[in-house]
C-alpha positions in Angstrom: 7.3 8.3 37.8 6.6 4.6 37.7 3.2 3.6 39.1 3.4 2.1 42.6 2.3 -1.5 42.2 3.0 -4.4 44.5 2.9 -7.5 42.2 3.0 -9.8 45.3 0.0 -8.2 47.0 -2.5 -7.1 44.4 -6.0 -6.4 45.6 -8.8 -8.7 44.2 -10.2 -5.9 42.0 -6.9 -5.4 40.2 -6.7 -9.1 39.6 -10.1 -8.9 38.1 -8.9 -6.1 35.8 -5.9 -8.2 34.7 -8.2 -11.1 34.0 -10.5 -8.9 31.9 -7.5 -7.7 29.9 -6.7 -11.3 29.0 -9.9 -11.3 27.0 -8.4 -8.6 24.7 -6.6 -11.2 22.6 -5.7 -8.8 19.8 -3.3 -6.8 22.1 0.0 -8.2 23.0 1.4 -6.8 26.3 4.8 -6.3 24.7 3.1 -3.2 23.1 2.9 -1.7 26.6 6.5 -2.1 27.6 6.8 -5.7 28.8 9.6 -7.5 27.0 9.3 -10.8 28.7 11.8 -13.1 30.4 14.2 -15.5 28.7 11.3 -17.9 28.0 9.5 -15.3 25.9 12.3 -13.6 24.1 11.9 -15.9 21.0 8.2 -15.0 20.7 8.7 -11.3 21.3 12.0 -10.6 19.5 10.2 -9.1 16.5 9.0 -6.2 18.6 12.3 -5.6 20.4 15.0 -3.1 19.8 18.5 -3.5 21.1 19.8 -1.1 23.7 23.1 0.8 23.4 25.1 -2.2 24.5 23.4 -4.4 21.9 21.4 -6.3 24.5 17.7 -7.2 24.5 15.6 -5.0 26.8 14.6 -8.1 28.7 18.1 -8.3 29.9 17.8 -4.9 31.6 15.5 -6.3 34.3 17.6 -6.2 37.4 15.7 -8.9 39.1 12.7 -11.3 38.8 10.7 -8.9 40.9 11.4 -6.1 38.4 10.2 -8.3 35.5 7.1 -9.3 37.4 6.4 -5.6 38.1 6.6 -4.8 34.4 4.4 -7.7 33.6 1.7 -6.7 36.0 1.8 -3.1 34.9 1.4 -4.1 31.2 -1.5 -6.4 32.1 -3.3 -3.7 34.1 -2.9 -1.3 31.1 -4.5 -3.9 28.8 -7.3 -4.5 31.3 -7.9 -0.7 31.5 -8.1 -0.5 27.7 -10.7 -3.2 27.6 -12.8 -1.6 30.3 -12.8 1.6 28.4 -14.6 0.3 25.3 -18.2 0.2 26.7 -17.6 3.4 28.6 -16.4 5.4 25.6 -19.0 3.9 23.2 -21.9 4.5 25.6 -20.6 8.1 26.1 -20.4 9.0 22.5 -23.8 7.5 21.7 -25.3 9.7 24.5 -23.5 12.8 23.1 -24.8 12.0 19.6 -28.4 11.8 21.0 -27.9 15.1 22.9 -26.5 16.9 20.0 -29.1 15.7 17.6 -31.8 16.9 20.0 -30.2 20.3 20.3 -29.7 20.6 16.5 -33.4 19.8 16.0 -34.6 22.3 18.6 -32.0 25.1 17.7 -30.4 24.6 21.1 -26.9 25.7 22.0 -24.6 22.9 20.6 -21.4 24.7 21.6 -22.5 25.1 25.2 -23.2 21.3 25.4 -19.8 20.4 23.9 -18.0 22.4 26.7 -20.4 21.5 29.5 -20.1 18.9 32.3 -23.0 17.0 30.7 -20.9 16.0 27.7 -19.7 12.4 28.0 -17.1 12.0 25.3 -17.0 15.0 22.9 -15.3 17.2 25.5 -12.2 15.0 25.3 -11.7 15.7 21.6 -9.3 18.5 20.5 -10.7 21.9 21.5 -9.6 23.6 18.3 -12.3 21.7 16.4 -15.2 22.1 18.8 -17.2 24.1 16.2 -17.2 21.0 13.9 -18.5 18.5 16.5 -22.0 17.9 15.2 -24.1 14.8 15.6 -23.1 13.7 12.1 -19.4 14.2 12.8 -19.7 12.2 16.0 -21.5 9.4 14.2 -18.5 9.0 11.9 -16.2 9.0 14.9 -18.4 6.5 16.7 -17.9 4.1 13.7 -14.1 4.6 14.1 -14.2 3.9 17.8 -16.2 0.7 17.1 -13.6 -0.4 14.4 -10.7 0.3 16.7 -12.4 -1.7 19.6 -13.0 -4.6 17.2 -9.3 -4.6 16.1 -8.2 -4.6 19.7 -10.0 -7.9 20.0 -9.2 -9.4 16.6 -5.6 -8.1 16.1 -4.3 -4.6 16.2 -2.1 -3.5 13.3 -1.9 0.3 13.0 -4.1 3.4 12.7 -5.4 3.8 9.1 -6.6 7.4 9.6 -6.0 10.3 12.0 -9.4 9.5 13.5 -8.3 5.9 14.3 -5.3 7.3 16.2 -7.5 9.8 18.0 -9.8 6.9 19.0 -6.8 5.0 20.5 -6.1 8.1 22.6 -9.7 8.5 23.8 -9.9 4.8 24.7 -6.6 4.9 26.5 -7.4 8.1 28.4 -10.8 6.9 29.5 -9.6 3.4 30.4 -6.7 4.6 32.6 -8.7 7.2 34.4 -11.4 4.7 35.1 -8.9 2.1 36.3 -7.3 4.6 38.6 -10.6 5.7 40.0 -12.3 2.3 40.3 -9.4 -0.1 40.7 -6.8 2.0 42.5 -4.2 1.2 39.8 -2.4 4.7 39.9 -1.4 4.2 36.2 -1.8 8.0 35.6 -0.5 9.9 32.6 2.4 7.5 32.2 -0.1 4.7 31.6 -1.9 6.7 29.0 1.3 7.5 27.2 2.4 3.8 27.3 -0.8 2.7 25.6 -0.8 5.4 23.0 2.9 5.1 22.1 2.6 1.3 22.1 -0.3 1.3 19.6 0.6 4.2 17.4 3.6 4.5 15.2 3.7 8.3 15.4 2.0 10.5 18.0 3.3 13.9 16.8 0.2 14.7 14.7 -2.0 13.8 17.7 -0.1 16.0 20.0 0.0 18.9 17.6 -3.8 18.7 17.1 -4.4 19.0 20.8 -2.1 22.0 21.0 -3.8 24.0 18.3 -6.1 26.9 19.2 -8.1 26.8 16.0 -8.9 24.3 13.2 -10.5 24.5 9.7 -13.1 22.4 7.9 -10.6 20.8 5.6 -8.4 19.6 8.5 -11.5 18.2 10.3 -12.8 16.3 7.3 -9.3 14.9 6.6 -9.4 13.0 9.9 -11.2 10.2 8.1 -8.9 10.1 5.0 -6.6 7.1 4.9 -2.9 7.7 5.4 -2.1 5.0 2.8 -3.9 5.1 -0.6 -4.1 1.3 -0.6 -5.7 1.1 2.9 -9.4 0.1 3.0 -11.7 2.4 4.9 -15.4 2.1 5.8 -17.3 4.0 3.1 -19.3 5.7 5.8 -16.1 7.4 7.0 -14.7 8.3 3.6 -17.5 8.4 1.0 -15.2 9.5 -1.8 -13.3 6.3 -1.5 -9.7 5.5 -2.2 -8.3 4.2 -5.4 -8.2 0.4 -5.3 -4.8 -1.4 -5.3 -5.6 -2.5 -8.8 -6.1 1.2 -9.9 -2.8 2.2 -8.2 -0.9 -0.6 -9.8 -2.4 0.2 -13.2 -1.5 3.9 -12.8 2.0 3.1 -11.7 2.5 0.7 -14.6 1.1 3.2 -17.2 3.5 5.9 -16.0 6.6 3.8 -15.6 6.4 0.7 -17.7 3.9 0.8 -20.5 5.1 -0.2 -23.9 3.4 1.5 -26.9 2.1 -0.5 -29.9 4.6 -0.5 -32.7 2.1 -1.5 -35.5 -1.2 0.3 -34.8 -4.1 0.3 -37.2 -3.4 -0.2 -40.9 0.4 -0.6 -40.3 -0.3 -4.0 -38.8 -1.4 -5.5 -42.1 1.6 -4.0 -43.8 3.9 -5.5 -41.2 2.3 -8.9 -41.6 2.7 -8.8 -45.4 6.4 -7.7 -45.4 7.4 -10.2 -42.7 8.0 -7.8 -39.8 5.2 -9.6 -37.9 4.3 -13.3 -37.9 0.7 -14.3 -37.2 0.4 -17.0 -34.5 -3.3 -16.7 -33.9 -4.1 -20.4 -34.4 -1.6 -21.3 -31.7 -2.7 -18.4 -29.5 -6.3 -19.6 -29.4 -5.1 -22.7 -27.6 -3.9 -20.4 -24.8 -7.3 -18.7 -24.6 -6.5 -15.6 -26.5 -9.7 -14.7 -28.3 -8.2 -12.1 -30.7 -5.5 -12.1 -33.4 -2.0 -12.5 -32.0 1.3 -11.7 -33.9 4.9 -11.9 -32.9 7.6 -9.5 -34.1 10.2 -11.2 -36.4 12.9 -9.6 -34.2 11.8 -11.8 -31.3 12.1 -14.9 -33.4 15.6 -13.9 -34.6 16.7 -13.2 -31.0 15.5 -16.6 -29.8 16.8 -18.4 -32.9 13.3 -19.6 -33.8 13.6 -18.4 -37.5 13.5 -21.4 -39.9 12.2 -23.9 -37.4 9.7 -26.5 -38.7 6.0 -25.9 -38.1 5.7 -28.7 -35.5 8.5 -27.3 -33.2 5.9 -25.6 -31.0 8.1 -22.6 -30.3 4.9 -20.7 -30.0 4.2 -22.3 -26.7 7.3 -20.8 -25.2 6.1 -17.3 -26.2 2.5 -17.7 -25.2 2.6 -19.6 -22.0 4.1 -16.7 -20.0 2.1 -14.2 -22.0 -1.2 -15.8 -21.0 -0.3 -15.7 -17.3 0.6 -12.0 -17.6 -2.7 -11.2 -19.3 -4.6 -13.2 -16.6 -2.9 -11.5 -13.7 -3.1 -8.0 -15.1 -6.1 -7.9 -17.5 -6.3 -4.1 -17.4 -2.7 -3.5 -18.4 -2.0 -2.5 -22.0 1.4 -4.2 -22.0 3.1 -6.9 -20.0 6.9 -7.4 -20.0 8.5 -10.8 -19.6 11.6 -12.8 -20.6 10.9 -15.2 -23.4 13.1 -18.4 -23.5 14.5 -20.2 -26.5 15.3 -23.8 -26.9 19.1 -23.5 -26.5 19.3 -21.1 -23.6 18.5 -18.0 -25.7 16.5 -15.3 -24.0 14.9 -12.1 -25.1 13.1 -9.3 -23.3 9.7 -8.9 -24.9 6.3 -7.3 -24.2 2.8 -8.5 -24.9 1.1 -5.3 -26.2 -2.6 -4.7 -26.7 -3.8 -2.6 -29.6 -6.3 -2.3 -32.4 -6.2 -3.1 -36.1 -7.5 -1.1 -39.1 -11.1 -2.0 -38.1 -10.5 -1.0 -34.5 -10.8 -4.6 -33.3 -8.5 -5.7 -30.5 -5.3 -7.4 -31.3 -2.2 -8.5 -29.4 1.5 -8.3 -30.4 4.6 -9.8 -28.8 7.2 -7.1 -29.4 10.9 -7.2 -29.0 12.1 -4.9 -26.2 15.8 -5.8 -26.0 18.5 -8.3 -25.3 18.6 -9.9 -21.8 21.9 -8.8 -20.3 21.1 -9.5 -16.7 18.1 -11.7 -15.7 17.5 -9.7 -12.5 
């Protein structure tokens, strides 16, 4: 059922709620079901989906009055969301204080969680009530604060289950407060519009509220990021996540790393018999601080064999290699396409290794012929 709102005759308190919602600059009202009129379609088209007739949803407004009704409803929802922030945060801080007091005095924590005195904790999933300690709620309070800040600065998505749960708690509290204090009659539909507008997937949230029991692992996983590359407050997730550099390094090691062809003593043998050519004097100009050699097969593929010493073919090999080493200093190998003077190209790799004295060395190794640049 669509809430009964008369956009042409809003009471002053609802106008105040709309104006308060305008302060929440990180939330676009298109998230709450308003798709704008013709003048806004260009700005909102990234959020739209075409209907079954291939038309923009904005075209489904039967009249200017319908469009105004949708606009006012979305604005009221945004105002309700902003009003919920101090209410929810005040409530959870009071719950934390009460629970800490009961924990210190061996009071009945479980009884408080289910009592009328609870301000916020009673809105959390019932299946996990045995896990709601003051320490647990402190972590959730941090999540609520982060979500509230992102509503102001720019909402993207929920990074953990707890962030999605915080969205629901703020939406529920805000809509109920708006209905009671501002007479908005947004109801359950309003809560659903906020939650579905801000969360990509609500299935896990719904399933958690439907459970009758929950274990410790599930509760602790609420603060674990969905995405390994997502950054999360260390207070929420003390173990931390692998950095994006670590993830890139691991993926590179598993899928793309090239082994050293001439490790240890075999390097000197290869230099003596001509399999490797030492270009260390030139490499030092490119800030390589260790010996660098290039495989003769690379020189043959690029038609560099037999060129005079002043041809500076070394620059063509080393310039790209230096950028790869600078961008991925932890990698053991870096692939790139080396150019020749006459359009020749070879697929090569800059490979890190050690010589017979276990000192660091670099080798430009031939990987293969370039058949397709892509």
